[in-house]
KEKE-3310 file (N, C-alpha, C; in steps of 0.2 Angstrom, whole numbers, plus 5000, padded with zeros to 4 digits):
npx = (5247:5259:5255:5245:5253:5261:5251:5247:5258:5261:5250:5251:5263:5260:5250:5259:5267:5257:5255:5267:5268:5258:5263:5275:5270:5263:5274:5280:5271:5271:5284:5284:5275:5282:5293:5287:5282:5294:5300:5291:5292:5306:5313:5327:5333:5336:5329:5316:5316:5317:5306:5296:5283:5283:5277:5266:5267:5255:5249:5238:5227:5219:5213:5208:5214:5208:5212:5212:5220:5223:5231:5233:5220:5218:5226:5220:5208:5212:5224:5232:5242:5244:5234:5224:5221:5222:5223:5224:5227:5229:5234:5235:5248:5252:5262:5266:5263:5255:5255:5247:5246:5237:5235:5230:5237:5239:5248:5252:5261:5269:5272:5277:5277:5268:5266:5261:5257:5251:5244:5245:5249:5256:5261:5268:5272:5281:5277:5281:5275:5281:5275:5270:5256:5247:5232:5224:5226:5235:5250:5267:5275:5286:5292:5295:5294:5290:5288:5279:5274:5264:5263:5260:5267:5267:5273:5272:5275:5279:5291:5302:5307:5315:5329:5334:5332:5319:5308:5296:5290:5284:5286:5277:5279:5277:5279:5283:5280:5272:5271:5276:5286:5289:5300:5304:5310:5304:5307:5298:5291:5280:5265:5251:5234:5221:5206:5192:5181:5181:5188:5203:5218:5232:5250:5262:5279:5289:5304:5311:5320:5332:5326:5320:5316:5308:5304:5306:5305:5308:5311:5315:5304:5297:5290:5287:5275:5269:5281:5290:5300:5309:5322:5327:5335:5331:5317:5306:5291:5275:5262:5245:5233:5216:5206:5197:5194:5191:5186:5191:5192:5192:5205:5211:5203:5191:5198:5195:5185:5194:5194)
npy = (5827:5822:5822:5813:5801:5801:5799:5786:5778:5780:5774:5760:5757:5757:5747:5736:5736:5732:5719:5713:5713:5705:5693:5692:5690:5678:5670:5671:5664:5652:5648:5648:5638:5628:5627:5623:5611:5605:5604:5596:5584:5582:5584:5588:5603:5600:5588:5593:5601:5592:5585:5593:5597:5598:5611:5607:5610:5620:5620:5621:5633:5646:5658:5673:5689:5705:5721:5739:5753:5767:5778:5783:5786:5796:5806:5808:5814:5825:5830:5838:5835:5821:5807:5792:5774:5760:5742:5727:5710:5694:5677:5664:5652:5642:5651:5659:5670:5673:5688:5700:5715:5729:5744:5761:5776:5794:5808:5826:5840:5856:5874:5884:5876:5861:5846:5829:5812:5796:5779:5762:5749:5735:5722:5708:5694:5684:5683:5683:5680:5685:5682:5668:5656:5664:5667:5678:5685:5695:5703:5703:5708:5703:5705:5701:5707:5708:5721:5730:5742:5751:5765:5782:5798:5816:5832:5849:5866:5883:5890:5903:5912:5923:5924:5919:5929:5931:5942:5944:5932:5916:5899:5885:5870:5853:5837:5820:5803:5789:5775:5768:5757:5749:5741:5734:5729:5725:5727:5724:5729:5727:5730:5722:5721:5714:5722:5721:5708:5702:5713:5722:5732:5740:5744:5747:5748:5751:5747:5751:5745:5742:5748:5749:5756:5756:5761:5774:5789:5803:5812:5809:5802:5811:5806:5789:5778:5770:5768:5780:5795:5797:5800:5795:5780:5772:5770:5774:5770:5773:5764:5763:5752:5746:5732:5717:5700:5685:5670:5654:5642:5634:5638:5638:5628:5628:5623:5608:5607:5606:5592)
npz = (5395:5401:5414:5414:5411:5422:5433:5429:5430:5444:5449:5445:5451:5464:5464:5461:5472:5481:5476:5478:5492:5496:5491:5498:5511:5509:5507:5519:5527:5522:5525:5539:5542:5536:5545:5557:5553:5550:5562:5569:5562:5562:5550:5539:5531:5518:5516:5516:5505:5495:5496:5492:5481:5464:5454:5441:5423:5413:5399:5391:5383:5393:5394:5384:5381:5378:5374:5375:5369:5379:5377:5363:5361:5371:5365:5353:5357:5365:5360:5346:5337:5335:5331:5333:5335:5345:5347:5356:5358:5367:5371:5383:5388:5399:5410:5400:5386:5370:5360:5351:5341:5334:5325:5321:5315:5314:5310:5311:5307:5309:5306:5297:5287:5280:5286:5285:5290:5288:5293:5295:5308:5315:5328:5335:5346:5358:5376:5394:5410:5425:5437:5441:5441:5447:5454:5455:5444:5441:5434:5430:5416:5403:5386:5369:5353:5335:5324:5312:5299:5288:5278:5272:5268:5267:5262:5262:5257:5255:5244:5245:5231:5228:5230:5219:5210:5206:5210:5222:5219:5223:5226:5226:5234:5234:5241:5244:5250:5244:5247:5260:5270:5285:5297:5313:5329:5346:5363:5377:5393:5406:5417:5423:5430:5438:5440:5442:5442:5426:5421:5417:5419:5414:5410:5397:5393:5379:5371:5356:5343:5329:5317:5301:5285:5270:5253:5252:5242:5237:5248:5265:5277:5291:5302:5308:5306:5320:5326:5328:5328:5312:5312:5323:5327:5337:5348:5361:5369:5377:5383:5389:5395:5394:5397:5394:5399:5391:5397:5393:5399:5416:5424:5437:5447:5461:5477:5485:5501:5516:5526)
capx = (5250:5264:5251:5242:5258:5263:5246:5247:5264:5260:5245:5254:5268:5256:5248:5265:5269:5252:5256:5273:5267:5254:5268:5280:5266:5262:5280:5282:5267:5274:5290:5282:5272:5287:5297:5284:5282:5300:5301:5287:5295:5313:5316:5332:5331:5337:5324:5310:5316:5317:5299:5292:5279:5284:5270:5266:5265:5248:5250:5232:5225:5213:5210:5210:5213:5207:5214:5211:5225:5220:5236:5231:5213:5219:5229:5215:5203:5215:5230:5231:5247:5244:5228:5225:5218:5226:5220:5229:5224:5234:5231:5240:5250:5255:5264:5268:5257:5257:5252:5247:5243:5235:5233:5231:5240:5240:5252:5252:5265:5272:5269:5278:5276:5263:5268:5256:5258:5246:5245:5243:5254:5255:5266:5267:5278:5279:5278:5281:5273:5285:5270:5267:5251:5244:5225:5221:5226:5240:5256:5273:5276:5292:5291:5299:5290:5291:5284:5278:5269:5263:5260:5262:5267:5266:5276:5270:5278:5280:5298:5304:5312:5318:5336:5336:5331:5312:5306:5289:5287:5285:5285:5273:5282:5273:5283:5281:5281:5265:5271:5282:5285:5294:5301:5308:5310:5302:5307:5292:5290:5274:5262:5244:5231:5214:5203:5185:5179:5185:5191:5210:5221:5240:5254:5268:5284:5292:5310:5311:5326:5333:5321:5321:5311:5308:5299:5308:5306:5312:5313:5314:5299:5298:5287:5286:5269:5270:5288:5292:5304:5313:5329:5330:5336:5328:5311:5302:5284:5271:5255:5241:5228:5210:5203:5192:5196:5186:5188:5190:5191:5193:5212:5212:5197:5191:5201:5190:5186:5198:5190)
capy = (5820:5820:5821:5806:5796:5801:5796:5779:5775:5779:5769:5754:5755:5756:5740:5732:5735:5727:5712:5710:5713:5699:5687:5691:5687:5671:5666:5670:5659:5645:5647:5647:5631:5623:5626:5620:5604:5602:5603:5590:5578:5582:5584:5593:5608:5597:5584:5597:5603:5586:5583:5598:5595:5603:5613:5605:5615:5619:5623:5622:5640:5646:5665:5677:5696:5710:5727:5745:5757:5773:5783:5786:5789:5802:5810:5810:5819:5831:5833:5841:5833:5814:5804:5785:5769:5754:5737:5722:5703:5689:5671:5661:5646:5642:5658:5663:5673:5676:5694:5703:5722:5732:5751:5766:5782:5799:5814:5832:5845:5862:5881:5887:5870:5857:5839:5824:5805:5791:5773:5756:5746:5729:5719:5701:5690:5680:5687:5679:5683:5682:5680:5662:5653:5670:5666:5685:5688:5701:5700:5707:5705:5705:5702:5702:5708:5710:5727:5732:5747:5753:5772:5787:5805:5822:5838:5855:5872:5888:5892:5910:5912:5930:5923:5918:5935:5932:5946:5943:5926:5911:5892:5880:5863:5847:5831:5815:5796:5786:5768:5767:5751:5750:5735:5735:5724:5728:5724:5726:5728:5730:5727:5722:5720:5712:5727:5719:5702:5701:5720:5722:5738:5740:5748:5743:5752:5748:5750:5749:5745:5739:5751:5749:5759:5755:5764:5781:5791:5809:5814:5804:5804:5813:5801:5782:5775:5764:5768:5786:5799:5793:5802:5791:5773:5768:5773:5772:5772:5771:5762:5761:5748:5744:5727:5712:5693:5680:5664:5648:5636:5636:5636:5637:5626:5629:5618:5605:5609:5602:5588)
capz = (5393:5406:5420:5413:5412:5429:5437:5427:5433:5451:5451:5444:5456:5470:5463:5461:5479:5485:5474:5481:5499:5497:5489:5504:5517:5508:5508:5526:5530:5520:5529:5546:5542:5535:5551:5562:5551:5551:5569:5571:5559:5562:5543:5537:5525:5511:5515:5515:5498:5491:5497:5489:5475:5458:5451:5434:5418:5411:5392:5388:5384:5397:5393:5379:5383:5373:5377:5371:5371:5380:5375:5357:5362:5374:5360:5348:5360:5368:5356:5339:5333:5334:5332:5331:5339:5346:5350:5358:5361:5369:5373:5388:5388:5406:5412:5394:5381:5363:5360:5344:5342:5328:5327:5316:5317:5309:5313:5307:5310:5305:5306:5291:5282:5282:5285:5288:5288:5291:5291:5300:5311:5319:5331:5338:5349:5365:5382:5400:5416:5431:5443:5439:5445:5451:5454:5455:5437:5441:5430:5428:5409:5399:5380:5363:5347:5329:5322:5305:5298:5281:5279:5267:5271:5262:5264:5257:5259:5250:5244:5242:5225:5227:5230:5212:5206:5204:5216:5224:5216:5227:5222:5230:5234:5237:5240:5249:5249:5244:5249:5264:5274:5291:5301:5319:5335:5352:5370:5381:5400:5408:5423:5422:5436:5438:5443:5444:5438:5420:5419:5418:5417:5415:5406:5394:5391:5374:5368:5349:5340:5322:5313:5294:5281:5263:5249:5252:5235:5236:5255:5270:5281:5298:5307:5305:5309:5325:5328:5331:5323:5307:5313:5328:5326:5342:5350:5367:5369:5383:5382:5395:5392:5398:5393:5397:5398:5389:5399:5389:5404:5423:5425:5444:5450:5468:5481:5490:5508:5521:5531)
cpx = (5255:5260:5248:5247:5260:5258:5246:5252:5263:5255:5247:5259:5265:5253:5253:5267:5264:5253:5262:5272:5263:5259:5273:5276:5265:5268:5282:5277:5269:5280:5289:5279:5277:5292:5294:5283:5288:5302:5297:5290:5302:5316:5321:5329:5331:5331:5317:5310:5315:5309:5294:5289:5280:5278:5270:5264:5258:5248:5244:5229:5219:5209:5212:5208:5212:5207:5213:5216:5222:5225:5234:5224:5213:5221:5224:5210:5206:5221:5228:5237:5247:5237:5229:5221:5222:5223:5225:5225:5230:5230:5237:5242:5255:5256:5266:5262:5260:5252:5252:5243:5242:5233:5233:5234:5241:5243:5251:5256:5266:5268:5271:5278:5270:5265:5263:5258:5252:5247:5243:5249:5252:5261:5264:5273:5276:5281:5278:5279:5277:5281:5267:5262:5248:5236:5222:5222:5231:5246:5261:5276:5282:5291:5296:5294:5293:5286:5284:5273:5270:5260:5263:5263:5268:5269:5274:5273:5279:5288:5299:5309:5316:5326:5339:5335:5324:5309:5298:5286:5289:5283:5282:5276:5278:5277:5281:5282:5274:5265:5277:5280:5291:5294:5305:5307:5308:5304:5302:5293:5284:5271:5254:5241:5224:5210:5196:5183:5184:5189:5198:5212:5228:5243:5259:5273:5288:5298:5311:5317:5326:5328:5324:5315:5312:5303:5301:5309:5311:5315:5311:5308:5301:5296:5286:5281:5271:5276:5290:5295:5308:5320:5332:5330:5333:5322:5309:5295:5280:5264:5251:5234:5222:5207:5199:5195:5190:5189:5187:5189:5193:5201:5214:5205:5197:5194:5195:5191:5190:5193:5194)
cpy = (5818:5819:5814:5801:5795:5797:5788:5775:5774:5774:5761:5752:5754:5749:5735:5731:5731:5720:5709:5709:5706:5693:5686:5688:5680:5667:5665:5665:5652:5643:5645:5640:5626:5622:5622:5612:5601:5600:5596:5583:5577:5581:5590:5597:5604:5592:5587:5599:5598:5584:5588:5596:5600:5604:5611:5611:5614:5623:5624:5630:5640:5653:5668:5685:5700:5717:5733:5750:5764:5779:5787:5789:5795:5808:5813:5815:5825:5834:5835:5838:5825:5811:5796:5781:5764:5749:5731:5715:5698:5683:5668:5654:5645:5649:5662:5665:5674:5682:5697:5710:5725:5739:5755:5772:5788:5805:5820:5837:5851:5868:5884:5882:5866:5850:5834:5817:5801:5784:5768:5753:5739:5726:5713:5698:5687:5685:5682:5683:5680:5680:5674:5659:5658:5669:5673:5688:5694:5698:5706:5704:5708:5701:5704:5702:5710:5715:5728:5737:5749:5760:5776:5794:5810:5828:5844:5861:5877:5891:5899:5910:5918:5929:5922:5924:5936:5935:5945:5937:5920:5904:5888:5873:5858:5841:5826:5808:5792:5779:5766:5761:5751:5743:5737:5729:5728:5724:5728:5724:5731:5727:5727:5719:5719:5717:5724:5714:5701:5708:5720:5729:5737:5744:5744:5749:5748:5751:5747:5750:5742:5741:5751:5752:5758:5759:5772:5784:5797:5812:5809:5806:5806:5809:5794:5780:5769:5764:5774:5791:5795:5794:5798:5784:5769:5773:5770:5775:5769:5770:5760:5758:5747:5738:5722:5705:5689:5673:5658:5642:5638:5633:5634:5635:5627:5622:5615:5607:5604:5599:5588)
cpz = (5398:5412:5420:5414:5419:5434:5435:5430:5441:5453:5450:5449:5462:5470:5464:5468:5483:5483:5478:5489:5500:5496:5495:5510:5516:5509:5515:5530:5529:5524:5536:5546:5541:5541:5556:5560:5552:5558:5572:5568:5559:5555:5543:5532:5519:5510:5513:5508:5493:5491:5494:5482:5470:5455:5443:5429:5415:5404:5388:5389:5389:5396:5386:5381:5377:5376:5372:5374:5373:5378:5369:5357:5365:5369:5355:5351:5362:5364:5349:5334:5331:5336:5330:5336:5340:5350:5351:5360:5362:5372:5377:5386:5394:5408:5406:5390:5374:5362:5353:5345:5335:5330:5321:5319:5312:5313:5308:5311:5306:5306:5299:5285:5285:5281:5289:5285:5291:5288:5296:5302:5315:5322:5334:5341:5355:5371:5388:5406:5422:5437:5441:5444:5450:5450:5453:5448:5436:5437:5430:5421:5406:5392:5374:5357:5341:5327:5315:5304:5290:5281:5273:5271:5265:5265:5259:5261:5253:5250:5241:5237:5224:5227:5223:5207:5204:5210:5216:5220:5221:5224:5228:5229:5237:5235:5245:5247:5249:5247:5253:5268:5279:5295:5307:5324:5341:5358:5374:5389:5403:5415:5421:5429:5435:5443:5446:5439:5432:5417:5421:5416:5418:5410:5403:5392:5385:5372:5361:5346:5333:5317:5306:5290:5274:5259:5249:5244:5235:5243:5260:5275:5288:5303:5304:5309:5314:5328:5332:5326:5318:5309:5319:5326:5331:5345:5357:5367:5375:5381:5388:5392:5397:5394:5397:5395:5397:5392:5394:5393:5411:5424:5433:5448:5458:5472:5485:5497:5512:5526:5538)
residu = (MET:ASN:ILE:PHE:LYS:ALA:ILE:SER:ILE:LEU:PHE:CYS:LEU:PHE:LEU:LEU:SER:GLU:ILE:SER:GLY:GLN:GLY:LEU:ARG:GLY:ALA:ALA:ASN:GLN:LEU:GLY:SER:GLY:ARG:SER:SER:GLY:SER:ARG:ASN:ASN:GLN:SER:LEU:ALA:GLU:GLN:ARG:LYS:ASN:GLN:VAL:LYS:ILE:PRO:ARG:ASP:TRP:LYS:PRO:SER:ILE:ILE:LYS:ILE:ASN:TYR:ASP:LEU:VAL:PRO:ALA:PHE:SER:THR:VAL:PHE:GLY:ALA:GLU:ARG:THR:GLY:GLN:GLY:PHE:GLN:THR:SER:ILE:ASP:PHE:ASP:GLN:PHE:PHE:PHE:THR:ALA:GLU:TYR:GLY:THR:GLU:SER:THR:ARG:ARG:GLY:GLU:SER:PHE:ASP:TYR:LYS:SER:GLU:GLY:THR:TYR:PHE:SER:PHE:GLY:PRO:GLU:VAL:ASN:PHE:LEU:ARG:ASN:ASN:LYS:ASP:GLY:HIS:GLY:ILE:ILE:PHE:GLY:LEU:ARG:TYR:GLY:HIS:SER:GLU:PHE:SER:ASP:GLU:LEU:SER:PHE:VAL:GLN:ASP:SER:SER:TYR:PHE:GLY:ASP:ILE:ASN:GLN:ASN:ILE:PHE:VAL:ASN:THR:GLY:ASN:ALA:ASN:LEU:LYS:ALA:ASN:TRP:MET:GLU:LEU:THR:LEU:GLY:LEU:THR:ALA:ASN:VAL:TRP:LYS:GLY:LEU:TYR:MET:GLY:TYR:THR:VAL:ARG:TYR:LYS:VAL:LEU:ARG:GLN:VAL:LYS:GLY:ILE:ASP:LYS:THR:ALA:PRO:TYR:ASP:VAL:THR:GLY:PHE:GLY:LEU:TYR:GLU:ASP:ASN:THR:GLY:VAL:ARG:PHE:ASN:TYR:TYR:ILE:GLY:TRP:VAL:ILE:PRO:LEU:ARG:GLU:LYS:TYR:PRO:PRO:GLU:PRO:PRO:VAL:LYS)
# end
């Protein structure tokens, strides 16, 4: 799992460096053309800034992204402790997105005991792409989300009762919570890149805070579906997505040829 994360992060950092390099080269070309134009027209820097055309906002949605989370899928195939599925969809409004996520999760732990939990979770909230008007579809994304999950858990173990004088007599203990609900907030930071046509890949790092759990009966849960460990008031998770874009309209129409 650590190797998978490392490869993913290295890939995305490499892509980020490529995007930044393209942006710097574009800025350098614009600066050079601005200088030559300024020298021809004898315009001051203040006049050049004043004459710059402001890019208008485009609030009409143009795409819908549908993503699949590879991390829980990887855990389901190769791991024994945690299984699940995760899906994400988002729609754009200029450089902003509204994103929603839904997933299922099941965990199982224990050697001298048997603990299992399972349930569903969802999250939603706004995101902003710092690479505005990027025709290639790349993005550096920051977002804020509300998260919620509904799950149940069960703990089973054998208790040795010889301490109380009952020699060679064990007691089977089974306890748990049938109707648990959790709420939290997420701060997300991620990178996405257009790989080929409508195919996108990227990752998201989530910092989860303000966790609340309701419905605890006898024992507190060990795992909180969609969040992490119950004993931690905060959580950090890594997601790696692969997805496809459904275009709604042409946001960047081809520029007319220069005569």
